[in-house]
N, C-alpha and C positions, 0 to 999 in steps of 0.2 A: 504494500500500500504506500502511496506517495505521502511523505511527511507533511506536505502542504495541505492535503485533504484532512489529515488527522488534526492539524491545528485549526482548520476551518470548523470542524465538528465541535472542538472544544470551545471556540469562540461563540458559536451558535448556541451551545448549551449555556454559556455564561450570560449571553444576551437574554435568553429565555428566563433564566433565574432572576436576573435584574428586573425584567418586565413583570414577573409574578410578584416579586417583593413590592414593586411600585404599585401594582393593582391592589395588593393587600393593604398597603398603607393608605391609599386613596379611598378604598371602599369601607374600611373599618369604621370611620366616623358615620357613614351613612347607615351601616348596620346598627350601630349604637343608637342613633336617632330613631330608627325604625322600632327598636326594642322599647325605647322610653316613651315614644309618642302614643303607642297603643294604650297603655294604662292611663296616661294623662288624658287622652281622648275620652275614656270611660268616666273618669273622675269629673272632668269638666262637664260632660253630658249630664251626670247626676246632679250637679249643682244648678243646672239649667232646667230643672224639672219640678213641677207642682204635682203632688199626689192626692189621691182621694183621702178623705178625712181620717180614716183609721189605718191607712196603709203603713206597713213597715216591712222590712226584709223578713223578719221572723214570722209575721203573719202571712206573707206571700208564700213562704216555704210550707205552710200548712194547707195550701190549696191542693186538691187532688181531683183526679178524674172521677166523675160520679157525684161530686159534692153538689148539693142543691143550690139553686140561685139564692134563696133566702139565707141560707147558711153562709154563702160567699159574701153577700152584702152585709150581713152582721159582722163578718170577720174583717173585711177591709173597707167597708163604707160604700156609699153609692158611687157609681161610675161617673166620670167627668164627661163622658160622651158615649153614645150608643150608635151602632150602625147595624142595619139589617132590618128585617130578616133577609137572609140570602139563601139561595139553593146551592149547597156545597156538596161535592163528592166525598163520601166517607173516607176514601183512600187518601185524601189530603191531610188527614189528621195523623200525627205521628204515633199516637198510642194504639197499639195493636188491639186492645180491648174495645176501643171505639169502632175500629174497622170490623171486628167480629160481631159486635152488638148490632150494628146497623147494616151489615153486609158491605164488604169492601167496595162493591160496585154501585151501591145505592146512592141516591141523591137525597140529602137530608136538609131540613130547614135549620139554619143557625143564626145566631145573633152575636155580634162582637161588642164587648164591654171594655171601654178604655178607662184605666184607673190612673193615668198620668197624662200630662200635657206639657209642652215647652213653656217656660216663663217668657222667653224672648224667642226670636227666630233661631234656628240652628239645631244642633244635635241635642237629644234628650233621652232619658231613660224610659223607653216605651214599655208599658205594662198592659197587656191585653189578655182577656179571657173569652173563650168561645163557649156559648151556651147552646146546647142541642135541643132537639124537639121535646124532650121530656123535662125541660127546665133544669138541666143539670150540666155541670162543667164537662166539656168534651175536649178541651184544649186550653192551654195557657202558656204564655211566653213572656220573657222579659229580656230586653237587650238595649244597648245604647245605639240610637239610629246613626246613620252616616249621611 
């Protein structure tokens, strides 16, 4: 093998190593920002939220599939907004017991109850509960909007 080809291979490997180090140095601050901003986004969204009168995280954690509407309202207070009724496919609900109870392919009448709203424009902590045809909880979710 020609000694010149061997030197070119070594210099190419050196250039590649330098390029990888430079990329790592340049990208690490972006990765750090990405890791930090996610939690900040959620905290900021929760500060921009008004909740129903008796809502708390502890009370939200007591909600369960099959809970009656009146029990739900006693637990976390009246909703701030209602939407529906809607005709919704049972397969759209994550809980398998709901899909089995109403037949996965059935269309059921639902209502959405919102227990939070934004104080100002922007992201907020969305709390929504879906009520099914028997006036019982068939789905509930909580997340900070984007």
